[in-house]
N, C-alpha and C positions, 0 to 999 in steps of 0.2 A: 316599481311604481306603486305607490300606496293606494289602498282603497279605504273608504270611510271618510266622511266629512266631519271634522271636529268643529263645533260651533263656538268652542271656548276661545277667548283671546287672552288667556292668562299666561301664555308663553312669553318669556322675556325676550323682547326684540333688542338688537343692538342699537346704538345711537345713530348708526348710519348703515345703509345698505346700497350697493351699487348693482344695477341691472345691466347686463350686457345684451345688446340688441343689434340686429342688422339696421342699416340706416334707411331702408326703403320706407315709404310713407305707411304702408300697412304694418310692417314690423314695428315701427315706432309707435303706432296706435296701440298695438298689443302691449308693448312695454309700458306705455303710459297708463293703460288700463290696469295693469298689475300694480304699477306704482301707486295709482290712486286708491286701489283696494287696500294696499298695505298701509298707506298713510291714514286711511279711515280706521283701520284696525289698531294701528300703533302710532298715535299722533306724536309721540315723543321721538319717533324714528325719522331721520332725514333720508329720503329715498331718491337716488340720482340714477340717471341713465347714461351708460357709456355706449355711444353709437359707433358701429364698426362696419366696414365694407368687407364682405367675404369674397372668396374666389368664385363662389357661385354667382355673386352679383357682378363680378368683373368679366367673366367669360360668357359672352352673349351670342357668339357666332356659331356655336355648336350646341347640340342637344345635351342635356344633363347625362344621359346614358353614355355619351361618348367621352365625357370629360371627368368622370369619377363619381357621378351620382349625387344624391341629396346631402351627403355628408359635407359637401363643399359649402353648405349654408350654415353649418354649425361649428366647424373646426376652430375658426378664429375666436369664437365666443368661448369655447372650452379652454383655449390657450389663455385667454384673459382671466378666467377663473383660476386656472392652475398657477398663474403668475401672481395672483392676489390682487389683480386690478378690478375684479368684479366678484360679487358674492353669488349671483345667480344669473341664469340666462332664460329668456322667454322665447319660445319657438312656436311656429305653426307645427302641430304634431306630425302632420303628414310629411314634413321636411326632415324629420328626425330619423336617422338610421335605426334599424331594428336592434342592432347590437351597439351599445355605447362603449366608448373606450374605458379601460379599467380606471376606477377611481371616480366615475361620474354616475349619477342616477337621476331618473325622473321622479320628483317627489310630490308633484301636484298636477292635476289636470283640471282645468276650469270648465265650467258648463259650456256645452257645445252650442255654437251658432248653427245656422242652417247648413246641413252637410251636403246639400245637393249641388250638382253642376248647373251652371247658368249659360243659356244661349244668349249671346250678345251680338247685335247687328244693327246697323243704321238703316238697312233697306229691306230686311226680311223678318217676318214674325216668328219663324220657327225653322228647324231643320227640314221639316216637310216642305216648306215653301222655297227652299233653295233649288235653283235650276241645275241641270247637269253641267259638270265642269266648274261649278262654283268652288272657290277656295275657302276652306275652313282652317283656322289656326288653332293649334293646341300644343301645350308643352308636355302632354302626358300620353305615353303609349297606351295606357288604359283607355283614355277617351278616344284615342285614334282607333283602337281595336273595336270599341263599341259602336262608333260612328260608321266605320268601314263595313261592319257586318250588316247594318241596317240600311246604309245609304252608299252602295258601291259606286254610284254615279258622281259622287263628290270627290274633290281633290283635297287631301289633308296634308298640310305643311306645318313644319315646326314653328313654334312661337315662343321666344324667350324674352326675358326682361321682367322687371317688376310690373305691378298692375297698371300703373300709369303709362309705362312704355308700351305695354300690350294694347291698351286702349288707343294710344296715339297711332299705332300701326294700323289698327282697324279704321280709325278716322281718316288716315291718309289714303285709304282705299287699297291697301296691300292685301286685305282679306275681305271676303263677302260677309264672313261671320267668324267669331272666335268663341271658344268655350272656356269659361273661367269658373273658379269656385264661387258660389253664391256668397259664402261667408265673408270673403274679402270685400266684395262690392258693398255688402250691407254694413260692414264695420266702418268703411270709409264714407258712408253716407251717399252711396251711388246706386241705390236700388232701382232708380229710374233707367239705368243702363241695361237692366235685365229685360229682354224681350220675352223669354220663356224659361221656366225652371224645368230641368230634366228630372223626372221622378226616378227613384232608385230602380224601378222595374225596367226602365229604359237605359239608364246610365248609373250603374252601381258605384257608389263613391269609393274613393281610396281609403285605406286604413288610416284612421285618425283625422279624416277630412273635417274641417270646421271646428276642430278642437285646438286649444292652446295648452302647452305644457311648460312646466318650470323645471329646469335642470340645475342641479347643484353638485358640489363635490361630495363624495361619500365620506371622506375622512372628517374626524371631529375638528371643530374650530378651536383655535388657540385661546379665544376669549370665553369659551365654555357655552356659547349660545347654541341651542338646539334649533338649527335652521329648519329641520323637518317639522318641528312643532310650531314654529313661527308661521310657516307656509300652509299648515294643515287646514286652516279655515277656508282657504281658496279652493281646496279640492272638492270636486262635485262627484258624489257617489256613482250615479247612473252613468255619467260620461266616462268616469274612470273604469268602470266595469266593461262598458261597451268597447272602449279602445284597447283594453287588455285582450279581449277576445279577438278583435280585428288584427292587432299586431302579432298575436300568436300565430295566426294563419300566415301572415306575411313572413314571419321569422322561419316557420317550418319550410316554406317554399323559397327561402332566400330572396325575399322581396326587395326589389331595387328599381331604379329607373329603367333597367334593361328589360323588364318583363311586365306585360299587361296583367296586373293582378288587382282585384277589388275585394274589399271585405268591409261589410257594414253591419253594425249591430244596433238594435233598439231595445229599450227596456220599458216594460209595462207590467204593472201589477206583480212585481217580483219575478217576472219571466224575461229572459234575454233571448231575443230572436237574432240569429246571425246568418247572413247571406254572404256568399263568396263566389268569386269567378276568376278563372285564369283563361288566357286566350293568346293566340298569335297576333302580332301587330296588324295583320290584314283582316282579322276577324273571322277567318275561314275555319279555324279550329278553336273550340272553347269547351270548358267544363264549368258547370254551375252546381251549387249545392246549398242547402239550408238546414239548420238545426235550431231547436229551441230547448231551453232548460232553465234551471235556477240561476238567478243573477249572481249568486255567490260562487258560481263555477265558470267564470269567463274563459279561463285558459283551457279547461277541459272541453268546453264547447268549441273552442278554436281547434283543438286536436280532432274532435269529432268531424267537423266540417272539412278539415284538411284530409282526413281519411276518405271521406266521400268523394272529394275531388280527385284523390289519388286513384280511386277505383275507376275514374273516368279518364285515366291516362294523363292526368295533369302534369306528371313529371316529364313525360315525353313532349308535351306541348311546351313546357318551360325550357327543356333542353334545346328545342328548335329555336326558341326565342334567343337563347344565349349564343347559339351558333350564328344566328342572323346578326346579333349585336356585335360579335367579334369580327364578322366579315365586314360590317360597316366601318368598324374602327380601323381595319387594315386597308380599307379602300382609299 
């Protein structure tokens, strides 16, 4: 993943680019946003979107941790690029596995939207207002762990589906409240559905949450176009540095949907502040750490915070998570 934002648009863009995207409303919004940015930069380039349904979109009756993890959201898009049907793919970065298949790379990270979690409910103003036994829906073991630790009287149940599907389940009364990423609600013009924003001190975001990334093939193109240079103006320096640090933590600990892991970095005045957490799904065991340092050293800071977590027995916590996940899969 590159760092540095090139403001130059002197790169030679091809006459046509095709963006691979999931077909959910949020994914299409993201692809359309990238399309519009590219058209503004390269008016001579025709940019089209190839909408696709991934296995992650099709399997809705089981949690992601039970069916293969976040890679289910990107595999079909990578196949489309490998087969020459698309030139690039636009992803929500938190859905992108820490290790990409050989031959692919993340070449640009766009400026981050609100990274916080959002409390959404039709009847209650906050998590504090929920009565004992109230059902809270979330797709994330990270959110489950953080809620369980603070609100053991609540019932936390899995919530799958795209954003509109999740909101519909809430509106049908299947849940008293649901926890979603604020970024998606804001991008789709639904900020009014947010009853409360959960600050990082309470609900530390997932690595890459709120950020969009562009994936391309690593190999040179037959037409000689340097796609990295074409996409460079879309890269946002501070966001790219922050998510490099976050994803380093997740990579070190084998981050996946099977483990509650949070990593969140902010950049201010040339300094990067990185906070991270690992926990068991029930929230009863956890480790927390924080480091700060030069923004130019995001991966080193990721290593530092990971070492602090390891000193708090993070690996044993994560081993317990994996055993629990394996038992659930066998059940």
